[in-house]
N, C-alpha and C positions, 0 to 999 in steps of 0.2 A: 547844571553848572552855575557859577556865579553870574548874575545878570548885569551887575553894575560895578564899575571900577571908579573909586574916588582918589586913588593914590597917584595916578599917573596922568592927571589932567585930561581924562577921557570922560566926556559927558554923553548921556544917552537921552534922546528924545523919544526913542522907541525901543522896544525889546529886541535884542539881537536875534536874528533869524538863522544864523549859521555860525560855526566856530570861527570863521574868518573875521567876523564882526566884533569879536570879543577881545579884551585886553590880553595880549599874549604874555604879559609880565606876571599876571596873577590868575591866569586861567586855571581852574580846578574843576574836574569832572567829578561830581559827588556821587552820581548814580545814573543808570540808564533806565528809562521808563519801562523798557521791555525786559528788564531783569528785576522782577518784582520783589525778590526776597533779599535784596541787598540793603541793609539798614545802617544808619550812622548814629543810632541812639546812644551808642557808647562814646560818642564824641560831642560833649556839651558845647564846645566852641563852634561846632557846625550847626547846632540846632536852629539858630535864626535864619541861616541860609537855607536850610532844609525847609523850614516853614514858609520862607519866601517863594521857594520853588513850588511848594504845594499850593500856595495862594494863587500862583499863576496858572495852575492847572484846573481852575474852576471852569474853564472853557476848553473844549477840545482845540488843540493847535491846528488840526487838519481841516475841520469843518466849522469851527467856532461855535459849536453847539454848547449850550449850558449843560454842565454835568451835575454839580451839586451846589446849591445855594442855601443850604440849611444852616443851622447854628450848632449842631452837635459837634462838640470839640473833637471827639474820637473820630468821627466820620470825616471831619475836615482834614485830619492828618493822614488819612489813608490814601494810597495811590489808587487812582481810578483810570480805567480805559474806556474810551467811547465805544459804545455798543455798535455804532454804525461803521466806524473806521477800523476797529479791531475785531474782526468777526471770527468766531469759533465755528469750525465746520467739521463735518464727519464724513467718512467714506469707507470703502472696502478695498483691500488689496489681497493678492494671493499669497498664502503662506508657503514658504519654501519647503518646510518639512512636512506639514500636514496635507499639503495639496488641496487646500480649501480656502475660501475667502475669510479673512480675518478683519476685524474693525480697526480703524485708525482715526484718531482725533487730531485735528490740526489746530495748535494753539498759536495765536499771534504774538507770543512773547517767548523769551528764553527761559526754560525751566532750569534753575540752578540748584535744585534741591539734591540732597544726598540720600534721601530715603524714599522708598516706594510710596506712591500716593494711596495704594490699596492696603498693604499689609504692614507698612512702616519699617520693613526690613531695609538694611543698608544696601544701597545700589552698588553694583559692580561696574567699574568704568572700563569700557573698551578703548576709548580715546577721550580727548578733551571735549568732544561734542557727541559722544555716544555712551549710553549706560543702560543697564538692564537689571531687572529684579529676577534673581535666580529662583525665587519661590513661586511667583505667579506669572513669570515669563512675559512681563510687560517691558517693552523697549522704549527708550526716550532718545530720539535723534534730533540734534539741533542744527539749523543752518546758521553758520557763523557770519554770513553776509547780511541776513535779514533779521537775525536774533529771534527766530521762531522755533517752535518745537513740534515734532510729530510724536504722538503717543500711540504706539502700536501694540495691540493686544495679541501677541504671538510672534512666531519666527518668520522672518523674511529676509531676503538678500539686499533689498534696497527700497527706499522711499523717495518722495519728491517734495521739495519745498513748495508750499501752496502759493507763495508770493513770487519768488524768482524762477520757479520751475527747475531749479538745479536738482540733479539726481544725487542722492546721498546713499552711498553703498555701505552696508552693514557687515562688519567682520563677525561671522559666526564660527570661525575656526575652532575656538576653544569652548564652544557651546554645543555643537552637534556631536552626537555619538559616532557618526559615520554610517549609521544604519538607519535608513528611512523609516522602517517599521518601528524601531525602538524610539526614534525621535517622536514619531506620531503618538506612540503609547505614552511616553512621559509628558508630552504636551497636554494630552487629554486628561491626565490625572489631576492636574492642578487648574485647568481652565476649560470651561464648557461654554462655547460661544453662544449656543442656543439660549442660555440663561441670562445673557446680557440684556439689561433694560435700555436698549438703544433708543426706542421711541420716547421714553421718559427723559433721556438725556437731551434729545433734540428739542423737546418741548420746553425744558428748563432753560436752555440757552437762548431760546427765542423770546423769553419774557424777562429780560434784564432791565428794561426801561432805558434811560439815557446813558447809563454807565454800569460797569461791573468791576469788581475787585478780583484780581487773579487768584488770590488765595481761596476764594469761595468756590473756585472750580474744582479744588481738591475734593470738597465734600460731594460734588456731583459725580466725579469719577469713581469715588468709593461706592456711591449709591447704585451705579449701574452694574457693579460687580458683586452681586449679592451672594453668590455661591462660592466665594473664595474659601479655600481650605487652609487651615493652619499649617505653617511650615513643617511642624513635626509629624503631620499626617501625610506628607507628600513623599513619594519615592523619587529619588534624584539620581541622575547619572554622575558617577564619580570616576574620573580617569584613573587607570591603574597606576599611573605615575605618582599618585598621591599616597600610595601604600608602600611601606618599607618594612624590613624584617619579616618578610613573608615566610611562614613555616607551616609545613604540612603537619596536621595533627590527627587526621582521621580519613578513612575512605570507606564508602559504602556502595550499594548497588546503583545509586542514582548520581553520585558525584563524589568530589573530594573536598574535605574541609580544611581551611587554612586559618591560621591566626596571624594578624598583621598589626602594624601601627599606622593609623591614619594621620598623616602629617598636617592636613588642613582641618582636622578635628581636634586641635590642641593636643596632638600626640595621643589620641585616644586609641586603646586597644580594641580591635574589632574582629569579627568572625567573617570569613569569606567562604562561599560555597561555589564551587565550579561544577556546573551540571554537565553530565556527559552529553556529547553531541550538542553542546550549547550553540555552536556556530550554525546549527541547522534550525534554530528556533524560528517559528512562523508567527504570522499575525494572529492566527487562531490561538496559539499558546499565550500570547500576550493579552488577548481579549479575556481568556480565562482568569489570568492573574488580576486583570482590571476588575472583573466581576466580584472576585473574592475580597478585594480592597474596599468595595462600596459598603 
């Protein structure tokens, strides 16, 4: 926000420490430090103010530690967070669907991106503070009180803000198939926990120096997920409600073939096969399908 007001006879001998100390007549919040991708480069009239804010960020406002005192012009204009006061941490939580432990990364800022950090696919928003990638099953849940983000590698019902310890419930209603075996099967197709380079992630986040830039964390998150499969190679769960004009076209010994229009696939014509006794499919059957897809 603007640090000085010269229009209303308000003089400052020190930097305002909170919003109450600022001039209420011309108070403007330009950006939040913990929302790293909000830029004002398209507003030339705000550039001097933006540069002034950046200039005041050479030292951490919490611990007063020096962050960057170099002369690189590009580096000077980048938002930086103190590596001591804004800590990135890692943990494990239980997956609701797979009934196994899945990784979670606690980011000390609000992730406001609209694309997945791993596959760049457009994220699906569950609410204004929850989103997920339908391709690689990564969930991003934000705490609106602390402006922090939990990055969860898999399905779960809830997570907890690392700072205020509030419980964040995740709405999986439109994500789960309703069958635990099938949920586990689809989850394992696109995501293999054992292949995550968790140790490397921990090491990289410990060696930031005095500061780090939030956008660089994207590269680290992509690095720890080396076995990601391209979206076109992943089997997905599609609710029957997305199919219309379903017509029976053939029947054989193992099932019935239908033709339908997939409404979420840009009205694409698709073929559906209903296997006989499909309601009795087992985990062993799904494992056989999984092996054939490898």
